[in-house]
MITOR-116398 format. One record per atom (N, C-alpha, C, CB): residue in one letter; atom name; x, y, z. Coordinates in nm, 3 decimals. Glycine has a CB too. Example, Ala and Ser with C-alpha at 12.3 -4.5 7.8 and 13.67 -1.06 7.14 Angstrom:
BEGIN
<node r="A" a="N" px="1.319" py="-0.569" pz="0.780"/>
<node r="A" a="CA" px="1.230" py="-0.450" pz="0.780"/>
<node r="A" a="C" px="1.320" py="-0.330" pz="0.780"/>
<node r="A" a="CB" px="1.131" py="-0.447" pz="0.905"/>
<node r="S" a="N" px="1.285" py="-0.225" pz="0.708"/>
<node r="S" a="CA" px="1.367" py="-0.106" pz="0.714"/>
<node r="S" a="C" px="1.290" py="0.003" pz="0.787"/>
<node r="S" a="CB" px="1.408" py="-0.060" pz="0.572"/>
END
This chain:
BEGIN
<node r="M" a="N" px="11.327" py="29.910" pz="-8.000"/>
<node r="M" a="CA" px="11.345" py="29.972" pz="-8.007"/>
<node r="M" a="C" px="11.409" py="30.034" pz="-7.865"/>
<node r="M" a="CB" px="11.266" py="29.991" pz="-8.072"/>
<node r="I" a="N" px="11.337" py="30.025" pz="-7.736"/>
<node r="I" a="CA" px="11.363" py="30.110" pz="-7.669"/>
<node r="I" a="C" px="11.513" py="29.969" pz="-7.572"/>
<node r="I" a="CB" px="11.193" py="30.190" pz="-7.589"/>
<node r="L" a="N" px="11.420" py="29.862" pz="-7.562"/>
<node r="L" a="CA" px="11.475" py="29.753" pz="-7.544"/>
<node r="L" a="C" px="11.644" py="29.732" pz="-7.598"/>
<node r="L" a="CB" px="11.379" py="29.669" pz="-7.605"/>
<node r="E" a="N" px="11.599" py="29.744" pz="-7.744"/>
<node r="E" a="CA" px="11.784" py="29.714" pz="-7.782"/>
<node r="E" a="C" px="11.878" py="29.841" pz="-7.741"/>
<node r="E" a="CB" px="11.817" py="29.694" pz="-7.979"/>
<node r="A" a="N" px="11.798" py="29.977" pz="-7.678"/>
<node r="A" a="CA" px="11.897" py="30.097" pz="-7.648"/>
<node r="A" a="C" px="11.920" py="30.018" pz="-7.477"/>
<node r="A" a="CB" px="11.807" py="30.301" pz="-7.663"/>
<node r="N" a="N" px="11.893" py="30.017" pz="-7.434"/>
<node r="N" a="CA" px="11.834" py="29.962" pz="-7.302"/>
<node r="N" a="C" px="11.999" py="29.873" pz="-7.314"/>
<node r="N" a="CB" px="11.640" py="29.857" pz="-7.303"/>
<node r="T" a="N" px="11.971" py="29.744" pz="-7.372"/>
<node r="T" a="CA" px="12.050" py="29.635" pz="-7.389"/>
<node r="T" a="C" px="12.210" py="29.709" pz="-7.401"/>
<node r="T" a="CB" px="11.994" py="29.544" pz="-7.528"/>
<node r="L" a="N" px="12.183" py="29.750" pz="-7.482"/>
<node r="L" a="CA" px="12.343" py="29.874" pz="-7.540"/>
<node r="L" a="C" px="12.410" py="29.902" pz="-7.471"/>
<node r="L" a="CB" px="12.338" py="30.015" pz="-7.590"/>
<node r="A" a="N" px="12.344" py="30.005" pz="-7.437"/>
<node r="A" a="CA" px="12.363" py="30.046" pz="-7.249"/>
<node r="A" a="C" px="12.376" py="29.981" pz="-7.191"/>
<node r="A" a="CB" px="12.281" py="30.097" pz="-7.163"/>
<node r="R" a="N" px="12.327" py="29.929" pz="-7.108"/>
<node r="R" a="CA" px="12.384" py="29.822" pz="-7.024"/>
<node r="R" a="C" px="12.535" py="29.717" pz="-7.050"/>
<node r="R" a="CB" px="12.269" py="29.735" pz="-7.020"/>
<node r="S" a="N" px="12.536" py="29.683" pz="-7.227"/>
<node r="S" a="CA" px="12.646" py="29.657" pz="-7.252"/>
<node r="S" a="C" px="12.742" py="29.716" pz="-7.242"/>
<node r="S" a="CB" px="12.650" py="29.630" pz="-7.326"/>
<node r="I" a="N" px="12.784" py="29.869" pz="-7.271"/>
<node r="I" a="CA" px="12.884" py="29.944" pz="-7.307"/>
<node r="I" a="C" px="12.888" py="29.970" pz="-7.126"/>
<node r="I" a="CB" px="12.855" py="30.079" pz="-7.439"/>
<node r="S" a="N" px="12.840" py="29.989" pz="-7.090"/>
<node r="S" a="CA" px="12.903" py="29.995" pz="-6.882"/>
<node r="S" a="C" px="12.963" py="29.846" pz="-6.822"/>
<node r="S" a="CB" px="12.722" py="30.028" pz="-6.739"/>
<node r="R" a="N" px="12.916" py="29.789" pz="-6.932"/>
<node r="R" a="CA" px="12.968" py="29.650" pz="-6.822"/>
<node r="R" a="C" px="13.118" py="29.656" pz="-6.876"/>
<node r="R" a="CB" px="12.877" py="29.455" pz="-6.854"/>
<node r="K" a="N" px="13.152" py="29.654" pz="-7.016"/>
<node r="K" a="CA" px="13.251" py="29.681" pz="-7.135"/>
<node r="K" a="C" px="13.368" py="29.734" pz="-7.058"/>
<node r="K" a="CB" px="13.194" py="29.794" pz="-7.257"/>
<node r="V" a="N" px="13.311" py="29.869" pz="-6.987"/>
<node r="V" a="CA" px="13.365" py="30.003" pz="-6.911"/>
<node r="V" a="C" px="13.390" py="29.981" pz="-6.818"/>
<node r="V" a="CB" px="13.302" py="30.109" pz="-6.892"/>
<node r="G" a="N" px="13.321" py="29.884" pz="-6.760"/>
<node r="G" a="CA" px="13.337" py="29.885" pz="-6.557"/>
<node r="G" a="C" px="13.258" py="30.016" pz="-6.516"/>
<node r="G" a="CB" px="13.544" py="29.912" pz="-6.478"/>
<node r="L" a="N" px="13.165" py="30.042" pz="-6.578"/>
<node r="L" a="CA" px="13.090" py="30.138" pz="-6.461"/>
<node r="L" a="C" px="12.925" py="30.057" pz="-6.443"/>
<node r="L" a="CB" px="13.072" py="30.340" pz="-6.533"/>
<node r="T" a="N" px="12.946" py="29.946" pz="-6.433"/>
<node r="T" a="CA" px="12.792" py="29.914" pz="-6.355"/>
<node r="T" a="C" px="12.793" py="29.918" pz="-6.214"/>
<node r="T" a="CB" px="12.731" py="29.768" pz="-6.385"/>
<node r="P" a="N" px="12.923" py="29.866" pz="-6.161"/>
<node r="P" a="CA" px="12.878" py="29.879" pz="-5.982"/>
<node r="P" a="C" px="12.826" py="30.001" pz="-5.995"/>
<node r="P" a="CB" px="13.009" py="29.879" pz="-5.845"/>
<node r="T" a="N" px="12.942" py="30.145" pz="-6.009"/>
<node r="T" a="CA" px="12.915" py="30.274" pz="-5.942"/>
<node r="T" a="C" px="12.787" py="30.282" pz="-6.000"/>
<node r="T" a="CB" px="13.016" py="30.403" pz="-5.968"/>
<node r="L" a="N" px="12.701" py="30.319" pz="-6.156"/>
<node r="L" a="CA" px="12.574" py="30.267" pz="-6.180"/>
<node r="L" a="C" px="12.484" py="30.270" pz="-6.076"/>
<node r="L" a="CB" px="12.583" py="30.146" pz="-6.220"/>
<node r="N" a="N" px="12.489" py="30.196" pz="-6.031"/>
<node r="N" a="CA" px="12.443" py="30.048" pz="-5.946"/>
<node r="N" a="C" px="12.398" py="30.145" pz="-5.844"/>
<node r="N" a="CB" px="12.578" py="29.906" pz="-5.887"/>
<node r="R" a="N" px="12.555" py="30.226" pz="-5.755"/>
<node r="R" a="CA" px="12.541" py="30.272" pz="-5.651"/>
<node r="R" a="C" px="12.436" py="30.410" pz="-5.595"/>
<node r="R" a="CB" px="12.658" py="30.282" pz="-5.639"/>
<node r="I" a="N" px="12.493" py="30.444" pz="-5.783"/>
<node r="I" a="CA" px="12.410" py="30.576" pz="-5.773"/>
<node r="I" a="C" px="12.269" py="30.591" pz="-5.810"/>
<node r="I" a="CB" px="12.469" py="30.669" pz="-5.848"/>
<node r="R" a="N" px="12.226" py="30.445" pz="-5.833"/>
<node r="R" a="CA" px="12.105" py="30.481" pz="-5.879"/>
<node r="R" a="C" px="12.018" py="30.436" pz="-5.799"/>
<node r="R" a="CB" px="12.080" py="30.445" pz="-5.998"/>
<node r="M" a="N" px="12.073" py="30.366" pz="-5.654"/>
<node r="M" a="CA" px="12.001" py="30.327" pz="-5.523"/>
<node r="M" a="C" px="12.020" py="30.497" pz="-5.444"/>
<node r="M" a="CB" px="12.097" py="30.165" pz="-5.424"/>
<node r="L" a="N" px="12.097" py="30.566" pz="-5.464"/>
<node r="L" a="CA" px="12.073" py="30.730" pz="-5.394"/>
<node r="L" a="C" px="11.926" py="30.751" pz="-5.432"/>
<node r="L" a="CB" px="12.184" py="30.879" pz="-5.471"/>
<node r="W" a="N" px="11.870" py="30.693" pz="-5.540"/>
<node r="W" a="CA" px="11.708" py="30.812" pz="-5.555"/>
<node r="W" a="C" px="11.647" py="30.684" pz="-5.585"/>
<node r="W" a="CB" px="11.680" py="30.971" pz="-5.710"/>
<node r="H" a="N" px="11.602" py="30.563" pz="-5.626"/>
<node r="H" a="CA" px="11.552" py="30.542" pz="-5.655"/>
<node r="H" a="C" px="11.491" py="30.432" pz="-5.527"/>
<node r="H" a="CB" px="11.591" py="30.542" pz="-5.766"/>
<node r="Q" a="N" px="11.484" py="30.491" pz="-5.393"/>
<node r="Q" a="CA" px="11.432" py="30.344" pz="-5.286"/>
<node r="Q" a="C" px="11.313" py="30.313" pz="-5.279"/>
<node r="Q" a="CB" px="11.453" py="30.348" pz="-5.137"/>
<node r="A" a="N" px="11.229" py="30.368" pz="-5.358"/>
<node r="A" a="CA" px="11.120" py="30.308" pz="-5.382"/>
<node r="A" a="C" px="11.091" py="30.196" pz="-5.513"/>
<node r="A" a="CB" px="11.045" py="30.414" pz="-5.387"/>
<node r="D" a="N" px="11.205" py="30.187" pz="-5.556"/>
<node r="D" a="CA" px="11.132" py="30.115" pz="-5.751"/>
<node r="D" a="C" px="11.103" py="29.888" pz="-5.697"/>
<node r="D" a="CB" px="11.386" py="30.140" pz="-5.976"/>
<node r="Y" a="N" px="11.064" py="29.870" pz="-5.752"/>
<node r="Y" a="CA" px="11.055" py="29.713" pz="-5.752"/>
<node r="Y" a="C" px="11.179" py="29.599" pz="-5.679"/>
<node r="Y" a="CB" px="11.049" py="29.681" pz="-5.909"/>
<node r="E" a="N" px="11.291" py="29.691" pz="-5.800"/>
<node r="E" a="CA" px="11.385" py="29.601" pz="-5.719"/>
<node r="E" a="C" px="11.430" py="29.597" pz="-5.616"/>
<node r="E" a="CB" px="11.466" py="29.588" pz="-5.750"/>
<node r="D" a="N" px="11.463" py="29.762" pz="-5.605"/>
<node r="D" a="CA" px="11.446" py="29.786" pz="-5.373"/>
<node r="D" a="C" px="11.372" py="29.698" pz="-5.295"/>
<node r="D" a="CB" px="11.347" py="29.942" pz="-5.303"/>
<node r="K" a="N" px="11.277" py="29.697" pz="-5.370"/>
<node r="K" a="CA" px="11.124" py="29.664" pz="-5.252"/>
<node r="K" a="C" px="11.205" py="29.497" pz="-5.272"/>
<node r="K" a="CB" px="10.874" py="29.696" pz="-5.339"/>
<node r="F" a="N" px="11.219" py="29.412" pz="-5.400"/>
<node r="F" a="CA" px="11.252" py="29.313" pz="-5.410"/>
<node r="F" a="C" px="11.363" py="29.264" pz="-5.356"/>
<node r="F" a="CB" px="11.245" py="29.301" pz="-5.500"/>
<node r="A" a="N" px="11.499" py="29.310" pz="-5.337"/>
<node r="A" a="CA" px="11.593" py="29.293" pz="-5.236"/>
<node r="A" a="C" px="11.607" py="29.271" pz="-5.117"/>
<node r="A" a="CB" px="11.638" py="29.353" pz="-5.232"/>
<node r="A" a="N" px="11.518" py="29.385" pz="-5.123"/>
<node r="A" a="CA" px="11.496" py="29.391" pz="-4.867"/>
<node r="A" a="C" px="11.392" py="29.210" pz="-4.896"/>
<node r="A" a="CB" px="11.271" py="29.650" pz="-4.733"/>
<node r="A" a="N" px="11.289" py="29.243" pz="-4.924"/>
<node r="A" a="CA" px="11.218" py="29.124" pz="-4.958"/>
<node r="A" a="C" px="11.317" py="28.941" pz="-4.985"/>
<node r="A" a="CB" px="11.143" py="29.187" pz="-5.106"/>
<node r="L" a="N" px="11.364" py="28.985" pz="-5.030"/>
<node r="L" a="CA" px="11.481" py="28.835" pz="-5.041"/>
<node r="L" a="C" px="11.563" py="28.834" pz="-4.957"/>
<node r="L" a="CB" px="11.576" py="28.813" pz="-5.165"/>
<node r="L" a="N" px="11.628" py="28.962" pz="-4.874"/>
<node r="L" a="CA" px="11.744" py="28.973" pz="-4.771"/>
<node r="L" a="C" px="11.662" py="28.956" pz="-4.679"/>
<node r="L" a="CB" px="11.838" py="29.100" pz="-4.755"/>
<node r="R" a="N" px="11.546" py="28.962" pz="-4.636"/>
<node r="R" a="CA" px="11.490" py="28.899" pz="-4.452"/>
<node r="R" a="C" px="11.481" py="28.783" pz="-4.511"/>
<node r="R" a="CB" px="11.317" py="28.956" pz="-4.350"/>
<node r="S" a="N" px="11.489" py="28.748" pz="-4.626"/>
<node r="S" a="CA" px="11.421" py="28.569" pz="-4.587"/>
<node r="S" a="C" px="11.504" py="28.498" pz="-4.607"/>
<node r="S" a="CB" px="11.300" py="28.495" pz="-4.669"/>
<node r="V" a="N" px="11.637" py="28.504" pz="-4.563"/>
<node r="V" a="CA" px="11.731" py="28.397" pz="-4.624"/>
<node r="V" a="C" px="11.768" py="28.388" pz="-4.495"/>
<node r="V" a="CB" px="11.848" py="28.424" pz="-4.746"/>
<node r="R" a="N" px="11.799" py="28.251" pz="-4.377"/>
<node r="R" a="CA" px="11.786" py="28.219" pz="-4.307"/>
<node r="R" a="C" px="11.945" py="28.144" pz="-4.269"/>
<node r="R" a="CB" px="11.669" py="28.174" pz="-4.322"/>
<node r="P" a="N" px="11.995" py="28.182" pz="-4.146"/>
<node r="P" a="CA" px="12.210" py="28.109" pz="-4.145"/>
<node r="P" a="C" px="12.187" py="27.988" pz="-4.259"/>
<node r="P" a="CB" px="12.296" py="27.990" pz="-3.923"/>
<node r="N" a="N" px="12.152" py="27.874" pz="-4.232"/>
<node r="N" a="CA" px="12.208" py="27.770" pz="-4.219"/>
<node r="N" a="C" px="12.103" py="27.720" pz="-4.405"/>
<node r="N" a="CB" px="12.180" py="27.685" pz="-4.031"/>
<node r="D" a="N" px="12.055" py="27.852" pz="-4.451"/>
<node r="D" a="CA" px="11.982" py="27.762" pz="-4.586"/>
<node r="D" a="C" px="12.149" py="27.803" pz="-4.719"/>
<node r="D" a="CB" px="11.747" py="27.878" pz="-4.661"/>
<node r="C" a="N" px="12.089" py="27.765" pz="-4.824"/>
<node r="C" a="CA" px="12.125" py="27.713" pz="-4.957"/>
<node r="C" a="C" px="12.117" py="27.838" pz="-5.028"/>
<node r="C" a="CB" px="12.033" py="27.594" pz="-5.017"/>
<node r="V" a="N" px="12.166" py="27.908" pz="-5.133"/>
<node r="V" a="CA" px="12.116" py="28.026" pz="-5.198"/>
<node r="V" a="C" px="12.154" py="27.988" pz="-5.348"/>
<node r="V" a="CB" px="12.184" py="28.171" pz="-5.140"/>
<node r="W" a="N" px="12.055" py="27.948" pz="-5.389"/>
<node r="W" a="CA" px="12.103" py="27.961" pz="-5.594"/>
<node r="W" a="C" px="12.055" py="28.089" pz="-5.649"/>
<node r="W" a="CB" px="12.008" py="27.827" pz="-5.721"/>
<node r="D" a="N" px="12.217" py="28.184" pz="-5.671"/>
<node r="D" a="CA" px="12.107" py="28.313" pz="-5.726"/>
<node r="D" a="C" px="12.200" py="28.213" pz="-5.879"/>
<node r="D" a="CB" px="12.142" py="28.569" pz="-5.669"/>
<node r="I" a="N" px="12.063" py="28.269" pz="-5.957"/>
<node r="I" a="CA" px="12.061" py="28.247" pz="-6.090"/>
<node r="I" a="C" px="12.055" py="28.325" pz="-6.163"/>
<node r="I" a="CB" px="11.992" py="28.189" pz="-6.123"/>
<node r="G" a="N" px="12.144" py="28.328" pz="-6.280"/>
<node r="G" a="CA" px="12.156" py="28.422" pz="-6.354"/>
<node r="G" a="C" px="12.239" py="28.655" pz="-6.309"/>
<node r="G" a="CB" px="11.995" py="28.387" pz="-6.391"/>
<node r="A" a="N" px="12.324" py="28.521" pz="-6.226"/>
<node r="A" a="CA" px="12.438" py="28.640" pz="-6.098"/>
<node r="A" a="C" px="12.487" py="28.713" pz="-6.124"/>
<node r="A" a="CB" px="12.548" py="28.615" pz="-6.024"/>
<node r="N" a="N" px="12.481" py="28.779" pz="-6.242"/>
<node r="N" a="CA" px="12.567" py="28.844" pz="-6.303"/>
<node r="N" a="C" px="12.702" py="28.937" pz="-6.288"/>
<node r="N" a="CB" px="12.504" py="28.887" pz="-6.342"/>
<node r="V" a="N" px="12.723" py="29.025" pz="-6.201"/>
<node r="V" a="CA" px="12.861" py="29.072" pz="-6.089"/>
<node r="V" a="C" px="12.835" py="29.037" pz="-5.984"/>
<node r="V" a="CB" px="12.901" py="29.220" pz="-6.060"/>
<node r="G" a="N" px="12.796" py="28.960" pz="-5.959"/>
<node r="G" a="CA" px="12.750" py="28.873" pz="-5.766"/>
<node r="G" a="C" px="12.685" py="29.020" pz="-5.728"/>
<node r="G" a="CB" px="12.943" py="28.808" pz="-5.605"/>
<node r="F" a="N" px="12.600" py="29.111" pz="-5.712"/>
<node r="F" a="CA" px="12.542" py="29.194" pz="-5.663"/>
<node r="F" a="C" px="12.478" py="29.152" pz="-5.567"/>
<node r="F" a="CB" px="12.485" py="29.250" pz="-5.733"/>
<node r="Y" a="N" px="12.428" py="29.086" pz="-5.571"/>
<node r="Y" a="CA" px="12.324" py="28.967" pz="-5.547"/>
<node r="Y" a="C" px="12.419" py="28.895" pz="-5.418"/>
<node r="Y" a="CB" px="12.293" py="28.846" pz="-5.711"/>
<node r="T" a="N" px="12.428" py="28.817" pz="-5.500"/>
<node r="T" a="CA" px="12.568" py="28.702" pz="-5.469"/>
<node r="T" a="C" px="12.631" py="28.734" pz="-5.293"/>
<node r="T" a="CB" px="12.738" py="28.752" pz="-5.616"/>
<node r="E" a="N" px="12.694" py="28.872" pz="-5.285"/>
<node r="E" a="CA" px="12.812" py="28.880" pz="-5.241"/>
<node r="E" a="C" px="12.698" py="28.923" pz="-5.071"/>
<node r="E" a="CB" px="12.943" py="29.009" pz="-5.343"/>
<node r="Q" a="N" px="12.557" py="29.026" pz="-5.107"/>
<node r="Q" a="CA" px="12.510" py="29.043" pz="-5.023"/>
<node r="Q" a="C" px="12.426" py="28.903" pz="-4.946"/>
<node r="Q" a="CB" px="12.452" py="29.149" pz="-5.064"/>
<node r="L" a="N" px="12.413" py="28.854" pz="-5.028"/>
<node r="L" a="CA" px="12.382" py="28.641" pz="-4.993"/>
<node r="L" a="C" px="12.475" py="28.626" pz="-4.935"/>
<node r="L" a="CB" px="12.383" py="28.497" pz="-5.123"/>
<node r="S" a="N" px="12.632" py="28.572" pz="-4.929"/>
<node r="S" a="CA" px="12.673" py="28.519" pz="-4.901"/>
<node r="S" a="C" px="12.733" py="28.509" pz="-4.715"/>
<node r="S" a="CB" px="12.721" py="28.528" pz="-5.002"/>
<node r="Q" a="N" px="12.714" py="28.660" pz="-4.715"/>
<node r="Q" a="CA" px="12.690" py="28.754" pz="-4.550"/>
<node r="Q" a="C" px="12.553" py="28.723" pz="-4.468"/>
<node r="Q" a="CB" px="12.675" py="28.944" pz="-4.581"/>
<node r="L" a="N" px="12.488" py="28.681" pz="-4.521"/>
<node r="L" a="CA" px="12.372" py="28.553" pz="-4.490"/>
<node r="L" a="C" px="12.356" py="28.414" pz="-4.507"/>
<node r="L" a="CB" px="12.276" py="28.570" pz="-4.543"/>
<node r="A" a="N" px="12.361" py="28.348" pz="-4.571"/>
<node r="A" a="CA" px="12.308" py="28.187" pz="-4.612"/>
<node r="A" a="C" px="12.456" py="28.133" pz="-4.538"/>
<node r="A" a="CB" px="12.281" py="28.137" pz="-4.831"/>
<node r="R" a="N" px="12.436" py="28.020" pz="-4.562"/>
<node r="R" a="CA" px="12.548" py="27.916" pz="-4.551"/>
<node r="R" a="C" px="12.615" py="27.885" pz="-4.678"/>
<node r="R" a="CB" px="12.496" py="27.787" pz="-4.497"/>
<node r="F" a="N" px="12.533" py="27.847" pz="-4.779"/>
<node r="F" a="CA" px="12.607" py="27.841" pz="-4.900"/>
<node r="F" a="C" px="12.520" py="27.923" pz="-5.005"/>
<node r="F" a="CB" px="12.635" py="27.688" pz="-4.944"/>
<node r="V" a="N" px="12.614" py="27.947" pz="-5.080"/>
<node r="V" a="CA" px="12.543" py="28.037" pz="-5.254"/>
<node r="V" a="C" px="12.631" py="27.955" pz="-5.340"/>
<node r="V" a="CB" px="12.584" py="28.257" pz="-5.295"/>
<node r="V" a="N" px="12.505" py="28.003" pz="-5.471"/>
<node r="V" a="CA" px="12.555" py="27.867" pz="-5.537"/>
<node r="V" a="C" px="12.496" py="27.986" pz="-5.651"/>
<node r="V" a="CB" px="12.479" py="27.671" pz="-5.501"/>
<node r="A" a="N" px="12.626" py="28.059" pz="-5.719"/>
<node r="A" a="CA" px="12.557" py="28.170" pz="-5.843"/>
<node r="A" a="C" px="12.607" py="28.105" pz="-5.944"/>
<node r="A" a="CB" px="12.603" py="28.346" pz="-5.853"/>
<node r="F" a="N" px="12.546" py="28.153" pz="-6.076"/>
<node r="F" a="CA" px="12.502" py="28.080" pz="-6.195"/>
<node r="F" a="C" px="12.476" py="28.274" pz="-6.300"/>
<node r="F" a="CB" px="12.314" py="27.942" pz="-6.145"/>
<node r="E" a="N" px="12.630" py="28.252" pz="-6.400"/>
<node r="E" a="CA" px="12.635" py="28.318" pz="-6.485"/>
<node r="E" a="C" px="12.644" py="28.295" pz="-6.567"/>
<node r="E" a="CB" px="12.677" py="28.371" pz="-6.486"/>
<node r="P" a="N" px="12.556" py="28.242" pz="-6.664"/>
<node r="P" a="CA" px="12.612" py="28.221" pz="-6.832"/>
<node r="P" a="C" px="12.682" py="28.332" pz="-6.914"/>
<node r="P" a="CB" px="12.487" py="28.191" pz="-6.928"/>
<node r="I" a="N" px="12.656" py="28.392" pz="-6.887"/>
<node r="I" a="CA" px="12.768" py="28.517" pz="-6.981"/>
<node r="I" a="C" px="12.868" py="28.546" pz="-6.927"/>
<node r="I" a="CB" px="12.722" py="28.663" pz="-7.011"/>
<node r="A" a="N" px="13.029" py="28.533" pz="-7.036"/>
<node r="A" a="CA" px="13.084" py="28.480" pz="-6.986"/>
<node r="A" a="C" px="13.161" py="28.644" pz="-6.970"/>
<node r="A" a="CB" px="13.126" py="28.344" pz="-7.043"/>
<node r="E" a="N" px="13.138" py="28.707" pz="-7.018"/>
<node r="E" a="CA" px="13.149" py="28.881" pz="-6.976"/>
<node r="E" a="C" px="13.128" py="28.895" pz="-6.862"/>
<node r="E" a="CB" px="13.054" py="28.986" pz="-7.037"/>
<node r="N" a="N" px="12.955" py="28.828" pz="-6.796"/>
<node r="N" a="CA" px="12.963" py="28.911" pz="-6.643"/>
<node r="N" a="C" px="13.041" py="28.873" pz="-6.568"/>
<node r="N" a="CB" px="12.857" py="28.912" pz="-6.558"/>
<node r="S" a="N" px="13.025" py="28.686" pz="-6.542"/>
<node r="S" a="CA" px="13.067" py="28.701" pz="-6.484"/>
<node r="S" a="C" px="13.248" py="28.700" pz="-6.466"/>
<node r="S" a="CB" px="12.989" py="28.654" pz="-6.444"/>
<node r="S" a="N" px="13.322" py="28.771" pz="-6.573"/>
<node r="S" a="CA" px="13.427" py="28.788" pz="-6.499"/>
<node r="S" a="C" px="13.460" py="28.901" pz="-6.461"/>
<node r="S" a="CB" px="13.515" py="28.744" pz="-6.543"/>
<node r="R" a="N" px="13.365" py="28.928" pz="-6.473"/>
<node r="R" a="CA" px="13.402" py="29.092" pz="-6.392"/>
<node r="R" a="C" px="13.296" py="29.092" pz="-6.223"/>
<node r="R" a="CB" px="13.318" py="29.270" pz="-6.538"/>
<node r="S" a="N" px="13.309" py="28.991" pz="-6.215"/>
<node r="S" a="CA" px="13.240" py="28.948" pz="-6.050"/>
<node r="S" a="C" px="13.321" py="28.966" pz="-6.022"/>
<node r="S" a="CB" px="13.180" py="28.825" pz="-5.984"/>
<node r="S" a="N" px="13.269" py="29.009" pz="-5.856"/>
<node r="S" a="CA" px="13.292" py="29.123" pz="-5.772"/>
<node r="S" a="C" px="13.368" py="29.027" pz="-5.628"/>
<node r="S" a="CB" px="13.121" py="29.223" pz="-5.739"/>
<node r="V" a="N" px="13.283" py="28.857" pz="-5.688"/>
<node r="V" a="CA" px="13.245" py="28.802" pz="-5.579"/>
<node r="V" a="C" px="13.403" py="28.637" pz="-5.623"/>
<node r="V" a="CB" px="13.019" py="28.770" pz="-5.581"/>
<node r="A" a="N" px="13.442" py="28.633" pz="-5.502"/>
<node r="A" a="CA" px="13.563" py="28.524" pz="-5.557"/>
<node r="A" a="C" px="13.473" py="28.385" pz="-5.608"/>
<node r="A" a="CB" px="13.691" py="28.472" pz="-5.405"/>
<node r="T" a="N" px="13.563" py="28.332" pz="-5.715"/>
<node r="T" a="CA" px="13.520" py="28.219" pz="-5.737"/>
<node r="T" a="C" px="13.587" py="28.065" pz="-5.720"/>
<node r="T" a="CB" px="13.490" py="28.242" pz="-5.841"/>
END
């Protein structure tokens, strides 16, 4: 039941365009979260000549950051609703 509520909340957030803003707000006080540690480790591991695949790219949060570090970034998002809201050029 909680999973369904979370999924519904995320869907509504995407539909009204709040996801990027909510992600930025979340980053203000959740610096010790798993996702924050994962992101830091991921970005540290990318080298200038790498080709990085972002599978499940969602709206391009990591894709945008990876594109500043890697030579190539291939982003794939199977949910059309998410990819249409991407902030990254296709």
